[in-house]
N, C-alpha and C positions, 0 to 999 in steps of 0.2 A: 421718632416715627420716620419710617422710610416708605416711599411709594414703590409699589411693585407694578411692573409693566404688563397690562392686559391687552394693549393695542387698541383700546376703545374707551370712550367715556360712558358707554352703556353699562360697563362693569368696571368698578374701581377696586383696587386692592392696595393694602398698605401693611407694613409690619409694625406692630407695637410690642416692644420687648420680644417675647418668644411666640407671639400670636400673629398669624396672618389673618387679616380681616378682609373678606371679599364682600363687596356691596353691590347689589342690583341698583342701578342708578338711572332709571327712567321715570323721574318724578311725575311728569305730565301724563304717563300711562300707568301709574300705580305699579311701576317696576315690572311691567309685562315683558315677556321674553322677546328677544330679537336674534337675528343671525349673528350680530356682533357679540352678543352675550355668549353664545355657544363658542365662537372663536376665542373669546376672552378666557373662558374656562380652559380650552385646549392649550392656550398659551401660558397661563399663569400657574396651573396646578403642577405641571412638571417642575417648574422653577421652585415652588414651595416644597415639593417632595424631596428635591435634591439639596435643600438648604438645611443643614444640621442645626442652625440657630433657631429655626422655626419648629415648634413642637406641637402646635395646635392650630386648627383652622376654624374661623368663625364666619359663617355665611349669614348675611343680613340684608336689609333693604333700606334705602334712603327714605327719609320722611316717615310717614305713618303707615307704610305698607311693607310687607315682606316681598311678595311677588304675586301679581294678579294672574299668573299663568300665561297662556297664549294671548297674543295681541288680536283680540276679536275684530277690532276695526280694520286692522291690516288684513285679516283673513277675508273680511267682506269685500275689500278692494280686489284682492286676488281672485276671489270667486266671481266677481263681476267681470273681471278681465278675461276669464277663462283659465283653463289649466294647461299650460304649455308643456308640462312634463308628463311622462307616462305614469301609470299607476305604480309600476315597479320602482321607478325613480323616486316617486314621492314616499313610498314605503322605506326605501333605503335612506332617504334624507331624514325621516323621523327617527329611524334606528340610530343614525349617526349622532343626532342631537341628544337623544337619551343617553347614549354611551358617554358623550362629552361631559354630561352633568351628573345625572343620578347614579349611573354605574360608577363613574369616576370617584364621586364622593363616597359611595358605599364601600368601595375597595381601596380608598386612599390610605396610605400607610401611617397616618397620624390621626388622632382624634379630631372629629369634625362636629362642631356645634352649630345647630340652626338657631339663630337669634331672631325672634319673630316679633317685630314691633307693632305689627298690625295685620291686616288680612293676608292669609296665604290661601290662594284659590286655585283650583284646577291643577295644572302642572306645577304651580307654585307650592301647593300643598304637597304634591308628590316629591318635589325637591327637598322640602323641609323634612319630610319623613325619611328621606335617604340619608340624612345626617345621623350621626351616632346618638346624639342626645339633643334635646331642644329646651330652650327657655323662651317663654312667651310674656309679652306685656299683658297686664290684666285686662286691657281693652282689645286685645287681638282675638282673632277667630280663624278657624279652619273651615273650608267648604270644598267638597270635591268639584262642584259647579259644572261638571261635564254635561250632565243631562240637560241643563238649562240652555246649552248651545248645540244640542244634538250630537255630542261627541261621546265616544265610549271610554276615553281616558288614556293617558300616556305617562311617560316618565316614571313608570314603576309604581304608581300610586296604589293600584289594585294589589300588588304583591306586598308592599310595605304595610299598607293598612291592614290586610288580612293577617300578617305576622303580628302586628301590634294589638289588634282588638278582636281578632277571630273572624270567621267567615260571615256569621249572621249580621253583626253590626257593620262590618265592611260593606256588605250588600245594601243595607239600609242607607248608609251614608252616600253610597254611589247613586242609588236609585232616586233618593229624595233631594240630594244636594243641599240638605239643611245645614245651617251654621252650627258649628261646635265652638262655643265660647271657651275662654281660657280655663275657667273653673271646671267645666265638664271635661275639657281636654286633659287636665291634670288628673282628674278622677279616672278617666279611661286609660291613662298611660300614653296618650299621644304627645304629651309634653312632660318633661322632668321637673321643671320649675316654672313658677309664675312670679313676675316682678312688677311692682308698681310702674305705671307708664311714665311717671315723671322722673324716675331714676333708672329706667330700663337699660339705656345704653351703658351706664356705669356698672350696673349689676351683671349685665351680660359679659362685659369685658373682664370683670372680676372672676366670673365663672370660668371663662376661657383661660385666664392666667392661672387659676387654680389647677386646671388640667395640665397646662404647659409646664408646671413645676414638677410634674411626675416623671417617672423613668421612661424615656422614649423607646428604648428597645423592648421593654416589657409591654408598653402600650401597643406597639406594633404587633407583637405576637398575641396579645390579648384580643385585638381586633380580628386577627386571622382566626383565632379559636372561635370567637363569637359568630363570625360570618360562616365558618365551617359548620357550626352547630345547627344552622338553619336548614341544611340539606344533606348532611352526612349521618351515618349510623354511629352509635355510641363507641363501638370498638375503634373506628377510624379517628374519632375525636380524642379518645384516650391516648392513642398512639402519638398523635400530633402534640397533645399536651405534654407528654413525656419528653419529647424533643425540645419543646419550648422551655420547660422547666430546667432541663439540663443546660440549655443555652444561656438562659438568664442567670442561672446559678454561677456561671463563669464570668459574669460581667463585674466591672468595677462598681457599677451602680448597686448591685446586690451587696457587695462587700461594704460599701458606704452605708447602706441602709441598715445592715446588721450592727455596724459600729455605732451608728446614730441611735439605734434602739437601746443598746447597752448604756450609752451616754445620756439618754433621755433628752434628745434634741431632734429637730427636724433634719432629715437627710438633704444633701445637696447633690442632685443627679447631674451627671455630665454626659450621659449618652454613650458611655464606654463600658 
């Protein structure tokens, strides 16, 4: 295991085999977001993207929470002290934070797993949904939570949730802020897997290692295809798929996979 430099204790990162584990680490605040966390993502994600030894990213939280979203206590202090910045500056600040985390994870060139040991609320839920796939502890839950504090929502939650469950249910979950427990989340497609809480960390890392053993070039192009499918017409998607298939057909990984198929063994992918 090797530590990866995030520049802050609010966000930890380490490499375990071919998986980079990024951990929200504000235990006293249920892993609520901070400016240091945004800076940490800005710092560590490019390092992970450039490291060919890392093939999968897992985002999780320390303790029994994933991320409580915005730091409401910190917001209350800021509100009491007045707003020193202009409206435009505050809008630009939120946009920058969203792009540092949700957009960066959504567009990251390697598979990203959201490993959710406990509550994912507000922006924390949005960030979890920005991951490619999710695994939840059986005691974890989602909640949009924004309505409870008089906010409209950020970090892409409205977009991700609508894509995953459709507009009607997305509206209900935003308006009501009700909790979605792990079993319902699995049924609705908000999570891909649910694991027992007493072995959650082990199962989540095993899931990440499973993805990390796959073909990295093909995974990158798969993710581009799947993201493109969200907002492009079929003809454009078909054209891009043709390019991707041709590209991956030229790789050593493809040749190794076909050879392994004939030999009835698991392929070993080297990312070439």
